[in-house]
RODRENLUM-323887 format. One record per residue (C-alpha): x, y, z; residue number from 1. Coordinates in nm, 3 decimals. Layout:
! residues N
((X Y Z) NUM),
...
! end
This chain:
! residues 352
((0.000 0.000 0.000) 1),
((0.262 0.244 -0.116) 2),
((0.241 0.601 -0.241) 3),
((0.216 0.496 -0.605) 4),
((-0.139 0.373 -0.550) 5),
((-0.262 0.714 -0.436) 6),
((-0.454 0.948 -0.667) 7),
((-0.557 1.309 -0.636) 8),
((-0.930 1.244 -0.673) 9),
((-1.030 1.547 -0.469) 10),
((-1.399 1.518 -0.555) 11),
((-1.455 1.222 -0.321) 12),
((-1.217 1.358 -0.057) 13),
((-1.397 1.693 -0.053) 14),
((-1.727 1.514 0.007) 15),
((-1.600 1.389 0.344) 16),
((-1.696 1.608 0.643) 17),
((-1.347 1.610 0.797) 18),
((-1.427 1.798 1.118) 19),
((-1.724 1.574 1.189) 20),
((-1.526 1.261 1.102) 21),
((-1.232 1.368 1.321) 22),
((-1.455 1.432 1.620) 23),
((-1.631 1.099 1.570) 24),
((-1.310 0.898 1.544) 25),
((-1.161 1.065 1.852) 26),
((-1.460 0.933 2.044) 27),
((-1.476 0.590 1.876) 28),
((-1.102 0.505 1.881) 29),
((-0.940 0.596 2.216) 30),
((-0.591 0.643 2.068) 31),
((-0.705 0.853 1.771) 32),
((-0.612 1.223 1.761) 33),
((-0.665 1.483 1.490) 34),
((-0.619 1.697 1.290) 35),
((-0.689 1.481 0.988) 36),
((-0.561 1.481 0.630) 37),
((-0.726 1.251 0.374) 38),
((-0.620 1.107 0.036) 39),
((-0.795 0.848 -0.178) 40),
((-0.650 0.517 -0.295) 41),
((-0.679 0.438 -0.665) 42),
((-0.769 0.075 -0.589) 43),
((-1.105 -0.042 -0.455) 44),
((-1.346 -0.022 -0.747) 45),
((-1.629 -0.139 -0.525) 46),
((-1.580 0.041 -0.194) 47),
((-1.396 0.378 -0.186) 48),
((-1.084 0.354 0.030) 49),
((-0.900 0.647 0.189) 50),
((-0.569 0.707 0.363) 51),
((-0.608 0.899 0.689) 52),
((-0.309 1.088 0.827) 53),
((-0.369 1.201 1.184) 54),
((-0.154 1.324 1.471) 55),
((-0.187 0.978 1.626) 56),
((-0.075 0.787 1.316) 57),
((-0.178 0.661 0.972) 58),
((-0.502 0.469 0.913) 59),
((-0.720 0.339 0.631) 60),
((-1.093 0.413 0.600) 61),
((-1.311 0.201 0.376) 62),
((-1.672 0.298 0.309) 63),
((-1.968 0.199 0.101) 64),
((-2.011 0.412 -0.212) 65),
((-2.281 0.680 -0.203) 66),
((-2.606 0.632 -0.390) 67),
((-2.848 0.343 -0.431) 68),
((-2.681 0.005 -0.375) 69),
((-2.771 -0.343 -0.495) 70),
((-2.895 -0.573 -0.222) 71),
((-2.611 -0.751 -0.036) 72),
((-2.344 -0.556 -0.225) 73),
((-2.071 -0.338 -0.065) 74),
((-2.086 -0.525 0.265) 75),
((-1.814 -0.339 0.454) 76),
((-1.962 -0.465 0.780) 77),
((-1.886 -0.822 0.668) 78),
((-1.532 -0.719 0.578) 79),
((-1.487 -0.581 0.927) 80),
((-1.631 -0.889 1.094) 81),
((-1.417 -1.142 0.907) 82),
((-1.091 -0.951 0.954) 83),
((-1.169 -0.914 1.324) 84),
((-1.229 -1.291 1.347) 85),
((-0.902 -1.376 1.167) 86),
((-0.682 -1.150 1.379) 87),
((-0.509 -1.436 1.567) 88),
((-0.491 -1.692 1.284) 89),
((-0.226 -1.785 1.021) 90),
((-0.415 -1.571 0.769) 91),
((-0.258 -1.220 0.768) 92),
((-0.512 -0.939 0.798) 93),
((-0.492 -0.571 0.898) 94),
((-0.594 -0.481 1.251) 95),
((-0.948 -0.341 1.234) 96),
((-1.027 -0.064 1.482) 97),
((-1.384 0.053 1.442) 98),
((-1.699 -0.014 1.239) 99),
((-1.939 0.279 1.206) 100),
((-2.296 0.174 1.135) 101),
((-2.433 0.525 1.197) 102),
((-2.502 0.664 0.850) 103),
((-2.530 1.017 0.992) 104),
((-2.150 1.041 1.008) 105),
((-2.057 0.988 0.640) 106),
((-2.387 0.889 0.483) 107),
((-2.283 0.523 0.450) 108),
((-2.132 0.246 0.662) 109),
((-1.754 0.259 0.701) 110),
((-1.473 0.112 0.904) 111),
((-1.121 0.211 1.004) 112),
((-0.821 -0.023 1.007) 113),
((-0.447 0.002 1.043) 114),
((-0.228 0.111 0.754) 115),
((0.001 -0.174 0.647) 116),
((0.323 -0.046 0.494) 117),
((0.439 -0.288 0.227) 118),
((0.429 -0.380 -0.140) 119),
((0.128 -0.433 -0.366) 120),
((0.202 -0.598 -0.701) 121),
((-0.039 -0.509 -0.981) 122),
((0.126 -0.715 -1.256) 123),
((0.098 -1.094 -1.229) 124),
((0.436 -1.132 -1.401) 125),
((0.605 -0.950 -1.108) 126),
((0.857 -0.752 -1.317) 127),
((0.978 -0.571 -1.002) 128),
((1.149 -0.879 -0.855) 129),
((1.384 -1.161 -0.959) 130),
((1.298 -1.526 -1.026) 131),
((1.361 -1.647 -0.671) 132),
((1.130 -1.380 -0.529) 133),
((0.865 -1.454 -0.793) 134),
((0.865 -1.821 -0.699) 135),
((0.850 -1.736 -0.329) 136),
((0.568 -1.483 -0.375) 137),
((0.354 -1.733 -0.566) 138),
((0.425 -1.999 -0.306) 139),
((0.324 -1.753 -0.033) 140),
((-0.003 -1.679 -0.210) 141),
((-0.062 -2.052 -0.227) 142),
((0.019 -2.095 0.143) 143),
((-0.215 -1.815 0.252) 144),
((-0.501 -1.953 0.042) 145),
((-0.458 -2.302 0.188) 146),
((-0.438 -2.151 0.539) 147),
((-0.760 -1.959 0.478) 148),
((-0.944 -2.270 0.364) 149),
((-0.816 -2.460 0.668) 150),
((-0.962 -2.213 0.919) 151),
((-1.196 -2.369 1.177) 152),
((-1.494 -2.139 1.127) 153),
((-1.656 -2.253 1.452) 154),
((-1.343 -2.168 1.650) 155),
((-1.321 -1.814 1.510) 156),
((-1.693 -1.740 1.546) 157),
((-1.787 -1.752 1.178) 158),
((-2.008 -2.063 1.173) 159),
((-2.303 -1.845 1.064) 160),
((-2.107 -1.643 0.806) 161),
((-2.272 -1.810 0.506) 162),
((-2.583 -2.001 0.408) 163),
((-2.603 -2.380 0.393) 164),
((-2.658 -2.571 0.071) 165),
((-2.497 -2.588 -0.272) 166),
((-2.252 -2.297 -0.288) 167),
((-2.228 -2.279 -0.665) 168),
((-2.605 -2.290 -0.705) 169),
((-2.643 -2.003 -0.455) 170),
((-2.363 -1.803 -0.615) 171),
((-2.505 -1.859 -0.961) 172),
((-2.845 -1.729 -0.853) 173),
((-2.688 -1.431 -0.679) 174),
((-2.457 -1.320 -0.958) 175),
((-2.690 -1.390 -1.248) 176),
((-2.950 -1.182 -1.061) 177),
((-2.705 -0.900 -0.995) 178),
((-2.585 -0.914 -1.356) 179),
((-2.940 -0.879 -1.485) 180),
((-3.005 -0.595 -1.239) 181),
((-2.702 -0.403 -1.368) 182),
((-2.725 -0.502 -1.737) 183),
((-2.694 -0.198 -1.965) 184),
((-2.727 -0.379 -2.299) 185),
((-2.745 -0.742 -2.416) 186),
((-2.409 -0.927 -2.426) 187),
((-2.454 -1.247 -2.626) 188),
((-2.151 -1.438 -2.489) 189),
((-2.267 -1.365 -2.134) 190),
((-2.617 -1.490 -2.216) 191),
((-2.468 -1.811 -2.358) 192),
((-2.244 -1.856 -2.054) 193),
((-2.532 -1.810 -1.810) 194),
((-2.738 -2.067 -2.001) 195),
((-2.450 -2.322 -1.997) 196),
((-2.378 -2.277 -1.627) 197),
((-2.745 -2.321 -1.538) 198),
((-2.736 -2.665 -1.704) 199),
((-2.401 -2.777 -1.557) 200),
((-2.414 -2.682 -1.189) 201),
((-2.237 -2.959 -0.995) 202),
((-2.390 -3.156 -0.713) 203),
((-2.296 -3.037 -0.365) 204),
((-1.986 -3.232 -0.256) 205),
((-2.005 -3.114 0.105) 206),
((-1.686 -2.905 0.103) 207),
((-1.729 -2.588 0.307) 208),
((-1.461 -2.335 0.397) 209),
((-1.417 -1.967 0.462) 210),
((-1.366 -1.824 0.113) 211),
((-1.230 -1.480 0.028) 212),
((-1.426 -1.426 -0.290) 213),
((-1.170 -1.200 -0.463) 214),
((-0.841 -1.378 -0.401) 215),
((-0.577 -1.232 -0.629) 216),
((-0.228 -1.086 -0.625) 217),
((-0.320 -0.719 -0.589) 218),
((-0.540 -0.784 -0.285) 219),
((-0.233 -0.889 -0.085) 220),
((0.018 -0.656 0.079) 221),
((0.364 -0.809 0.097) 222),
((0.643 -0.723 0.338) 223),
((0.860 -0.431 0.209) 224),
((1.154 -0.662 0.127) 225),
((1.055 -1.020 0.210) 226),
((0.825 -1.242 -0.004) 227),
((0.587 -1.265 0.290) 228),
((0.221 -1.164 0.298) 229),
((0.142 -0.917 0.576) 230),
((-0.222 -0.837 0.492) 231),
((-0.497 -0.990 0.279) 232),
((-0.741 -0.714 0.181) 233),
((-1.087 -0.663 0.030) 234),
((-1.307 -0.916 0.210) 235),
((-1.638 -0.779 0.084) 236),
((-1.725 -1.097 -0.107) 237),
((-1.612 -1.340 0.163) 238),
((-1.852 -1.606 0.287) 239),
((-1.873 -1.973 0.377) 240),
((-1.850 -2.159 0.050) 241),
((-1.659 -2.393 -0.175) 242),
((-1.280 -2.356 -0.149) 243),
((-1.222 -2.444 -0.515) 244),
((-1.404 -2.123 -0.610) 245),
((-1.119 -1.916 -0.463) 246),
((-0.852 -2.133 -0.623) 247),
((-1.016 -2.121 -0.967) 248),
((-1.075 -1.746 -0.938) 249),
((-0.704 -1.684 -0.885) 250),
((-0.605 -1.922 -1.165) 251),
((-0.867 -1.763 -1.391) 252),
((-0.702 -1.424 -1.353) 253),
((-0.363 -1.571 -1.438) 254),
((-0.508 -1.706 -1.764) 255),
((-0.598 -1.356 -1.881) 256),
((-0.388 -1.155 -2.129) 257),
((-0.085 -0.956 -2.023) 258),
((-0.235 -0.612 -2.077) 259),
((-0.048 -0.386 -1.837) 260),
((-0.358 -0.288 -1.641) 261),
((-0.492 -0.417 -1.311) 262),
((-0.664 -0.711 -1.482) 263),
((-0.335 -0.832 -1.635) 264),
((-0.265 -1.204 -1.642) 265),
((0.003 -1.441 -1.768) 266),
((-0.143 -1.556 -2.100) 267),
((0.135 -1.625 -2.351) 268),
((0.421 -1.577 -2.105) 269),
((0.687 -1.841 -2.039) 270),
((0.620 -1.900 -1.670) 271),
((0.913 -2.134 -1.621) 272),
((1.161 -1.871 -1.741) 273),
((1.013 -1.627 -1.488) 274),
((1.022 -1.867 -1.194) 275),
((0.641 -1.876 -1.178) 276),
((0.470 -2.215 -1.136) 277),
((0.237 -2.350 -1.403) 278),
((-0.133 -2.373 -1.323) 279),
((-0.109 -2.750 -1.270) 280),
((0.191 -2.705 -1.038) 281),
((0.012 -2.432 -0.843) 282),
((-0.304 -2.643 -0.804) 283),
((-0.100 -2.949 -0.703) 284),
((0.082 -2.748 -0.436) 285),
((-0.251 -2.623 -0.299) 286),
((-0.392 -2.977 -0.295) 287),
((-0.086 -3.106 -0.107) 288),
((-0.124 -2.834 0.155) 289),
((-0.495 -2.912 0.199) 290),
((-0.463 -3.291 0.187) 291),
((-0.661 -3.322 -0.139) 292),
((-0.579 -3.592 -0.394) 293),
((-0.704 -3.407 -0.704) 294),
((-0.969 -3.163 -0.828) 295),
((-1.228 -3.291 -1.073) 296),
((-1.452 -3.065 -1.285) 297),
((-1.181 -2.796 -1.296) 298),
((-1.311 -2.643 -1.622) 299),
((-1.648 -2.570 -1.459) 300),
((-1.483 -2.389 -1.169) 301),
((-1.279 -2.178 -1.411) 302),
((-1.580 -2.096 -1.630) 303),
((-1.780 -2.003 -1.324) 304),
((-1.502 -1.771 -1.210) 305),
((-1.503 -1.588 -1.543) 306),
((-1.883 -1.555 -1.519) 307),
((-1.864 -1.411 -1.170) 308),
((-1.593 -1.165 -1.267) 309),
((-1.800 -1.049 -1.564) 310),
((-2.100 -0.995 -1.336) 311),
((-1.888 -0.791 -1.094) 312),
((-1.749 -0.582 -1.382) 313),
((-2.102 -0.516 -1.507) 314),
((-2.203 -0.390 -1.163) 315),
((-1.912 -0.145 -1.160) 316),
((-2.004 -0.024 -1.508) 317),
((-2.365 0.032 -1.400) 318),
((-2.253 0.237 -1.099) 319),
((-2.026 0.439 -1.328) 320),
((-2.319 0.521 -1.552) 321),
((-2.521 0.627 -1.248) 322),
((-2.232 0.841 -1.128) 323),
((-2.139 0.672 -0.802) 324),
((-1.857 0.431 -0.892) 325),
((-1.544 0.451 -0.682) 326),
((-1.307 0.496 -0.976) 327),
((-1.338 0.736 -1.267) 328),
((-1.211 0.464 -1.497) 329),
((-1.495 0.231 -1.399) 330),
((-1.696 0.306 -1.714) 331),
((-1.422 0.150 -1.927) 332),
((-1.474 -0.180 -1.746) 333),
((-1.813 -0.233 -1.907) 334),
((-1.643 -0.316 -2.235) 335),
((-1.464 -0.607 -2.066) 336),
((-1.781 -0.809 -1.997) 337),
((-1.791 -0.951 -2.350) 338),
((-1.427 -1.071 -2.367) 339),
((-1.433 -1.211 -2.012) 340),
((-1.744 -1.415 -2.098) 341),
((-1.567 -1.534 -2.415) 342),
((-1.272 -1.657 -2.205) 343),
((-1.517 -1.876 -2.014) 344),
((-1.677 -2.011 -2.330) 345),
((-1.329 -2.093 -2.463) 346),
((-1.247 -2.290 -2.147) 347),
((-1.576 -2.480 -2.182) 348),
((-1.511 -2.562 -2.549) 349),
((-1.150 -2.675 -2.500) 350),
((-1.140 -2.827 -2.152) 351),
((-1.486 -2.936 -2.035) 352),
! end
């Protein structure tokens, strides 16, 4: 979470009532002291995220976006709860300090957490580091994901954090519904993908774990010099669900083209020459850590991940059109729904 991810988007900063917020936080967090300076992070398409510099230290504030919100979306209260529950586990999370459910303060729910000083990597090819660090960073991502899926949800107080039943069926209903609610124009590949998924939902195999929901490289802060994760961020989509959904979602992103933006993947790159494991090696390492022999139906999990990403992108594009998206570049994302759906259809054609 370094300075290069800050932007000078003063419009959203100026909307914050700083005096009111300072007074509130001084009451809510005993160690907090103003005055307060605020900047906005460029990341966080879904929930606007701000850097708070106060006399007492540096903090991060994450809030729901203003305006009308889709049901169950932008659940910053769930983010707060899960990070609070994971504080003493092998899964690295920031220390959360306060959840504000009083909408009179900022107009929406928000929470404050510690600022974790480290590295965020936006490019899956990791051009900033050498081969040994690349290999270690990917292995660390693998370790953290396996640790997350091994959490005893009863022991950490999250036994009620998700609904029972077939996870993929529930997720399909949720995201197809949210996609239709945010649809701006017909996208034929997405329609075809939704129809295929509806006919190929797998039977419930009984696997249940705490899942992150958006597990990818740029949602992890690494130590400033070591290939060690110090904070896993952006828990808005976390729930109790199927662990292979997280694994496929990460591998799905790595299958995407190397485009230089925040959606960049590893398509066409020689992973071995970069010190990055192949998909099969990465999956095998995860299975070994979790005591799993193999993963069947892998193509479905990948296709589902592409579908879910496309639905999320469509929601961001809809908010951009309505004027309340977190990032000014959000409108450009709408054009990605078609190619992301095509990636899924390609996986189905070649690998199912």
